[in-house]
N, C-alpha and C positions, 0 to 999 in steps of 0.2 A: 504494500499500500504506500502510495506517495502522500506524505502529510503536507497538504497544501499544493496547489498546482501552479501558483504563481511564485513571486518572490516573497521574502520574509522581511517586511518593513521593520519590525521590532529588532531583528538581528542586525540589519544594516544600520539602523540608527544607533544601536549599542556600539557597533564597531567604529562608527564615525564620531561618536560622542555628541550626537545631536538629538533633538526631539523627534519622535516618530512621525509627527505631522509635517516635519520638514522634508520627508522622503516622499518622492512622487512615484506612485506605484503604476507603472505602464506595462506590468507583466500580467495582469489579470484582465479578462475580457468582460468588462462591465460598462454599461451605457455611460459615456463621458458626461452627459448632461445631469447625471444623478437622478434620484427619484423625483417625480413630479411633486410640486409643493403640496398638492392635495393629500398625497400619501403621508408626508411628514405631519401634516395637521391631523390626519386620522389617527396616527400613532399617538400623538400628544393627547388627543381627546379620549382615547380608549385604552390608555395604558393600565387602567384598573382592571381590564379584561384578564390580565395574567392571574388575578385572584380566582378565576372561575375555570372549570373544566370546559374545553372546547367541545363542539359536536364531535362525537366519537368517529364518525365516518366522513366528516367535512362535507356533509350533503349539500349545504348551501353553496359552497365553493364549486362543487361538481355541477350543480344546476346552473350556476352562473357561466361556467366554461361552456357547458353544452348549449345553453341558450345563445351565447354569443356566436358560437360556431354552427348553430343550427343542427345539432346532432343529438342522439338519444343519450340522456344521462346515464342509462344503464351500460353504456359503452366507455365510461370514463371513471377513472379512479384518481383521487387527489393524493399527493404523497409529500413527504418531508424532503422536497427537492427531487429532481430527476435522478440524483445519485442513488436514492433509496431504491428506485425501480431498477436501475442498472444492476445493482448488486443482488436484487431479488430475482430477476428474470431467469438467469441460468438454472436456478433451483426450481422455481415455480413451473418452468416449462420442461423440466427434466431434460435439458439439453445434453447431448453427448459430443456432437461435432459442431463446433462454433467457428465461424468465419468472421474476421474483422477486416473491413476495408480501411487500409492505412495509407500513409502514416496519419494517426488520428489520436484522439483522447485516450489516455492510458487506462482509465477506469474500466473500460470494456474488458480489457485483458485481465486486470486485477480482479474484476468480479468473477470471471471464469475460474481463475486460479484459486480464489477463495473456496470455490465449490469443487476443487480438484479436477478442473478441466483445463487442459493445455490447448489454447485456441490456435487455429491456423490464421495466417495473414495473407491478404493480397495487397501488395504494396505498389501504389501508383508511382512510376519513376519520375524524377525531377525533369527529365528530358521532355515529358509531355505536359509540363506544368502541373504535375500531380493529378491530372485528369484520368480517372479510371477508364479502362477499356471494357466495354460492355460484354463482349464475347468471353474475354478472359475471366471476368468476374463470374459470368454465368456458368462457365465450366466448373469453377471452384464451388459455387453455390449449390450445384447439383448434388454435391456430396455432404452438405451441411444440413443441420436441422434448425440452426439459428444463425442469423447473419446480422451484424451490427453496421449500420450506415449512418454517418454523421453528415447532415446536409442543411446548410453549408458546413463544410468540414473545418474542424479545429485540429491542427494549426494552420492548414494551407489556405483556407478561405475558399476552396473550390466549391462551386455550386452545381449540383446535378439537375438536369431538367427532370421534372416529375415523370415524364414519359419513360425515362431510363429505368426508374425504380419500378414503375408499373409493368414494364416488359419483364423484369425479373420476377415480379409477383405472379405474373401469368405463366411464365415458363416453369416455375418451381412451386406449385400449389402446396407441396408438403413441407416446404421450408418456411419458417417464420422469419420475417424481416422486421427488425426493430430500426425505425428511422428517427434519429435524434434531430429534431428541428429547433433546438435551443436557440440558435442564432438566426433563424429565419425571419423573425420580426425586424431585424436590421437590414434586410434586403428590400430594395425598392418595390418589387412586385411580389413580396413574400406571401401575402394573403392568397394570391392566385396560385402560388406554387405549393402551398401546404397540402399534405395528404391526410389531414385530420378528417376531411370530408369523404375520404375513399373507403367508406364503410363496407362496400361490396366485396372487399377482399378478405377472405377468412384467414389469411396468413400475414396480416399487417398489424403492427403496433406502432404508435407514434408517441414520442417523448416531447412534451412542450414545457419549457421553463418560463417562470415569471421572474426569476432572479436576475438574469442578464439585462433584459430590455428595461425593466423598471428599476434596476440598480438596487435590489434589496436581497442580496445573497444571504445575509444573516438571518432572514426570516425563513429560509428553507422551504420553498413552495415550488411544486411542479405537478404536471399531470401526465397520465398514461391514458391513451385512448386507442380504440381499434376494435378488432373482431371480438364479438361477444364471447365465443368459446375461449379465446386466449385471455381476455379480461377476467373471466371467471376463475381461471387457474391462478392468476396473479392475485385476485381478490382474496383467495383462500389463504394467502400468506400475509394479508394486510393486518396490521395491529391497530386496536382502537386508539384514538387520540394521536394519530401519527402526524397531524399538522397542528401546531400550537395555536392557542386562542387568538393571540394578536395577529398572527399571520392570516388566520381565517377572516378576521375583521377587515384587514387590508384588502385581501383579494375579493371578498364579497363586495366591498365599496367600489373597487375597480369595475367589476361586472355589473354593478347597479347603476353605473354611469358610463355605459358603453359609448356614448357620444364623445367622450374625452379620449378614448383609446386611439382611434385612427389619427387624430391631430397630433398626439404625442408621438406615435410612430413616424409620421411624416416629418415632424420637426427633427427627430432623432436621425432619420435617414438623410435629410438635407444637410444637417450639421456634419455628419460623418463623411458624406461625399465631398463636401466642400473642404474639410480639413485634410482628407486623404489625398485629394487632388493637389492641394497646396504642398503638402509634405512631400509627396513623391516627385513633384516638379522641382522643389527646392533641393532635394537630396539626389537628384539625378546625376550630379557630378561627383558624388562621393566615391572614391576609388575602392573597389573591393566589396561593395554592398549591392547585392542583386535582389531586389524585391520580387516576390512571386505574385502574379496577378491573382487577386481574390475579390470576393464580394462582401466582405465584412469590414468592420472597423478595426480589426487587428491585421497586422502585416507580418508575414513570414518572409525572412530575407536570408539569402545564402551569402556567407563570408568566403571571399576568395583567397585572402592571404592571412587571416587571423582565425583563432578558435573562439568558439562561443564563451567558454569560461573567461578567456582573456578580456574579450569586449564587455561582457557583463560586469566583470570586475572593475574595468576602467570606467564605464558609465556609472557604476554604483558609487564611485568616488565623487561624482557630481550629484549624489543624492537622488539618483533615478534608478528605478528597478525595471529591467526588461527580462524576458524569459529566455533562458538557456534551454534549447531544444534537444540537447544531447540525449536525454532519456525518452524521447519519443521513438517508439519502434518504427524503423524505417527512415529515420533521419540520423544525423550524427553531429559531431562537434563543430560543424561548419554552419549551423543554422541558429538563428535567434528569432524571437517573435516579440513584437511590441504593439500595444493597444493605444491608439491615438486619443488624445484629450483635447483641451482647448488650445488656441493658437499659441499662447505663452508657453505652456509646457511642451507643445510640439516643437516649438522653436528651440527650447532648451535641450530637448532630446537630439535635434538635428546637429546643434553645436557640439554636443557631447560625443555623438557618434563620429563626426568628422575628426574630432581630436583623438578619439580612441583608435580610429582606423589609420591615423597618420603616424602612429607610434611604431 
């Protein structure tokens, strides 16, 4: 198990002898705008909720999610973040042969190994921009009973057209495909690309995160939706009160005011697109830094002349955390990832990277 997927602000602050708030964390993939002000106010107004037990099955949350997406609430489970589902799925589905499309989020493999399953990987090569080849993936999926697909993918930012995944669903009806859409709300046409509505496929499960887009990872909230038969298998492993009371209040408020969701998504997408365009244009002349084309607010970059530990350490001296991607299966010590923030911090990162790569 990897304890924390981004950098450690506390450890770096201790090393540099500064306050933790002076460290800029650009290693974690969270909405740079932060939570909407309404969420902050809801938390302030309902903090006393922690004195009460929440709904044991988070039914109101489930109904809100289902209502917003126009799907049957019986095909949805709310959980303590998507991580809980990821670690439960191999056991609940009694998987024996798991395929992971990589390079990707490490918890899929960690979840398998927790249940004594050694997963197989299909690794997209950097020469293709890390875009998976449908036929090659299909050949591997034919021998799996569970396949993990992150779309858009972390850390590459690669976005698969839903038709590619649907083709796999149709070709391999006995294989369960888990599609992690945690970062899809950041994509311009993400709503149209989501497979949450593809309820006709009996071999599909979709992970949806509230943490990233609404910048509330500490509240630990997420959803699993999909085929009824598969959902019931996972539901049998669900524990009561697996979503805390304050988180339920916040998510219920979000879905009780759906008119505010799309504007916030659009504002986030426009902000990210503007900052990413500016940053990549400004850093185009940095020698030895080759960004990978992606569809998210985070950027995977290949280092031509330096190693990731070196660069992360040098940038860290400027009180900025970026992600060393050495421990991503399918990547190596030549890759780093950083999540863009506001213009001031993005400018600081650019200056720091230039300095680090010139040494």
